[in-house]
Every structure is written in structure tokens, then in C-alpha cells.
N, C-alpha and C positions, 0 to 999 in steps of 0.2 A: 384631776388636780385643778384648783382654782386659778383663773387667769391673774397674771401679775397686774398690779395697778399700772396705769400708764402716766409717765412723767414727761415734762418738758425739760431739756437739758440745755445749759448755755456754758460755752467754752470759748477761750480766745488766747492768742499771743503764744503760739508754739514756736514761731520763728524758725520754722524747719529750714535747714541749709546752714544755720549758725550754731556754734562758732566755726564748726568743721564737720566734715562728712560723718566721722565716727560717732560724735556726741549727738548729731542730729538723727542718725539712724537709730540710736538707742532711744531717743526721745519720741520718734516716729513709732517705734515698736511699742512703747509704753502706751501712747494714745490709741493705737489700734487695739491693744489688749483691753483698754477702757470701753472703746466702742463695742467690741465683742461682749463685755460685761453688761452694757446697758441696752444692747439691742432687744432683749425680750420685753423690757419695760418702757421703751422709748416711744412716745407719740411723735416727738418732734426734736430736732437737734439744731440749735442756733450757734454757728461758728463766727464769733463777734470780731473777726479781723485779725490781721497779722498771723494767720496760719503759716505764711511763708515769710522768711526774712527779706526775700525779693521774689518778684514774679513779673514778668513781662510776657504777654501772649502775643506772639507774632501771627501773621495772617494764615501761615501755613505749617508752622512748627511751634512746639512748646518746649520749655526747659527740661533738661534731663532730671530724672530722679522721681521720688514719691510714688513709685508704682504701687507699692502695697497699700498706702493710704488711699489712692484713688480707687484701687479695687475694692477696698473695705466700704468706701462711701458709696460706690456704684451698687454694691450689694444691699446696703441698707436702704437706699433709694428705691431699689427694685423690690424690696420687701414691703414697701408702703409706707416707710418712715419719711416724714417731712424733713429735708435738711435745708437749711439757710445759711448763705455765705454772705458775710459782710466784707466789704473792702476796707482794709486798713490802710494806715500810712505806709507800711511796708509793702503791701500787695494791692495797691490801688489800681494797677494796670491789668486787672482780670476783666476779661471782656464777656465772650459768650461760650467759650470752650466748655467750662464746668456745667453750664445749664444744658448744653446739648449732649456732652458725653456722659455726664454724672447724674443728671436729672435733678439737680439742686436748684433753689431759687437764689438769685443773686440781688443784693442791696447795696446801693452806692452811698446811701445816707441813713438818715433815721428811719425806723419802721416801727409802727404801732400795731397792736392787736389786742383783742379781748379773748380771754380764756375763762369760761364760766362768767362769774361776775367781777373778774379782775381785769384791769387794764394795764398793759405793758408798754414801755417806751424803750427801744433798743438803739443803741449806736455803738460804733467802735469807740468814739471818744476823742478822737484827734481834732483839733481845730475848735473845740468847744470851750466855753468859759472865758474868763478874763486872760488878758496877756497873750504871749506867744504869737505876736503880730507878724513877725518875720515868716514863721511857718504857715500861717493862715494866707499870706500872700503867695507863698510858693506852692501851696496846695492848689490854689486856683489855676496857677500855671501848670502844674504837673498833670492836672485833670483835663486840661485843654487839648483839644484835638490836634493843635499845632504841636505841642510838646510830644505828644504820643507819636505823630508822624515823624518828627525829626529823630526821636530815639530809635524808631523802627528801622531808620536808614543806616544805623550803626551796625557792624558785623556783631553777632551775638558774643563772640568771644571777648570783645572789647567792651560792648555795652553792658552785658550782665556782670563782667568782671568789675567794672567801674561802679556800677549801682550796688553791687555786693560790698565793696569797700566802703562806699559812703553810708550804706545801711549799718555796717559794723560800728563805724565812727559815731554815727548819731546815737546808736544804743548805748555806746560806751560813755558818751558825754552826758547822757541822762541817767545813767545806771545808779549813781550814788543818791541822787535826788529822789529817784522813784523808790528806792528801797526803804525809805523812812516815812513813818506816819507821825505827824507832829500836830495833829488835831484838825477837826473839820474846817476850821477857819482858813487852812492852807490847801485845802483840796479843791482845785479848780473845777473839777467835774461836779463836786457836791455843790458848789456855789452855782453852777449852771443849772443844776436840778432845782435849787431853791428859787431861782429866777423863773425857770420855765413853769414851775408849779403854780406860780401866781396867776397864770393865764390858762394852763392846761393841767387838768388832774390825771395823774395815773397813779395806780397802786405800786407798781414797781418800775424803777429806772435802772437799767442794766447796761453796764459798759464793759469794755476791755480797756487797752491801751495803757492804763496806769501801771500794770505789772505788780500790783499789791492787792491782795484779796481784802476787800472792805465791804462792811454790812453796817450802813448808818441810816438811823431813823430820821425822817424829815416830816414833822407833823403826822399825818395819817398816811405816809407813803415811805417806802424803803428805797434807798440807793444802794446798789450792790455792784462791786467791781469783781469780775471773775478771776482777777489774779493772772497767772501765767503757767506755762508748763516748762519754763527755763529753770525755775526755783522751786515753785510751790505746787505744782501739778493740782491745781484747784479748779473747780467748776461749780455752777449753781444747778439746783434742781427744783422744779416746782411741781406739787401735786395740786389738787383742786383747792387747797386751803393754804399752804405755807410755801415759802421760798427759803431753801437751805443753801448754805456754802459749805461744800464738801471737798475732800481731798482724795486723791488716788495714790495709794502707796503700797508697795508690796502686793500688788494685784488685788486690792480690796478698797472699798469706800470706807471712809471714816469722816466724822465731823472735823471741820476746820477750826482750830482753836488758835486764833491769832489776834489781830487788832480789833 
């Protein structure tokens, strides 16, 4: 039997833990089934942030849950598949546990790489583009060692409970806005790509965060948003020639036909 072609996969915004344990477990199971499906063909997997609705990595303990996902990621990593994890705005407090225990590569901000003759620019997407100045200030504070030290002083029962509440409220406040596509002129990440492309050329700009699967052309480059696994169950896949936006449903892959 001929070897399967090797692909690079991109996915984001599972928000595991939300909105409750039952729905999160079902979503986690679907994602693990997808990982099993792509394992024979995967060269690398890029998880572009907000895999968890909230995560804080204490020095000697980690939050409960997600055992099946961690086991699957470790299995893929041990099989020689590159796995990259990007910090999102909901799981920015990931430190070195995933690298040491699961063998993945951690990214705090943007990451660029070449595959064949194509150039990629990856980022979760939070804090980029015009506007959202309040969050941009908060992000600097949240990522500071002082903020992380202070939060670690809280008992996990209180700290994680409070953070999970704020996370749910943040997602609820932005949900209706994120669900709508009103044209490229209103896409702040696409505007960021347009500005960045003036000084740095990449063939593909791939983000999460937006929660809406998007595939937009900018001159000789593509802006792709991977969508989410709360509603769309979408992901991107690249072979040596093209980048596709696909969907996982009923335990099979199909083309995504959306915006």
C-alpha cells in the first residue's frame, strides 16, 4: 500500500471546559476522533490557541480534566508528529508542562516557517489589528510575571472558579459579533494582514480567535481563520500546493462551505 500524503493541520478554539462538563467532554471526544483520523497523514499539527477555556499552570499541580486529550497528544508526539501549541487569550498561562510532559512546542506570540516554497505566518490573533485597546493593555498585564505570581497565590478553587466565570462572560459578550461576517472591511485580523503584508510577505496568514471560518484573498496571499470547535468544527489542511478549509462532522472530513 502506498504511503499517505503528509499534511500540515491547523485548528483552534476548542474552549474545553465550557460551557459545562458534559458538552466539553463531547467536544473533546470529537476532537480526539479527528486526531485519530489525521494521524496517518499528519506531518505537523498547529493548535492555534484557546484549546482550553481557561488554564493556569501551577508550579506543582495542573487543573483536573482533559486526560484523554493529553494522552492522545502524547501518543502523536511519540509517533514523531510535530505538535505546536499557541497561547490564546483564554489559555495564555501555559508554561512548560505541555512541553515537558507531552513533547509539543509552545509559542507565545507569532511564529513563521517555510514549507517547500511557501511561507507561513501564524498567531492566535488576540490583540492584533486596530481597536480593542482595553484588551491590549490587559494582555500586557496578564502576561506579566507579577500578575502570574499574584494569581498563583489564590487557592485553585477560588482562582480557577473566578477565571472561568470571567472567561464565560467574555465569550458571551463577543459571541454575537463574532458570529457575523459583514465583509473584509470589518475584519480586524484581515486589516492586520493587509498592513503586515506591506513589509513582510507570507503566502499564508493563519489565525484562530475569530471563531468564524474565513478564507480571504489579499493580493498574492491568503488570510485563513480556522474557525472553532464550539459551532463549526473546522480546521485547515495544507499539502505541498494548497491550503484548504475543511470541516469534521459525523466522523468524516468534508469541505467547508461557508463565508
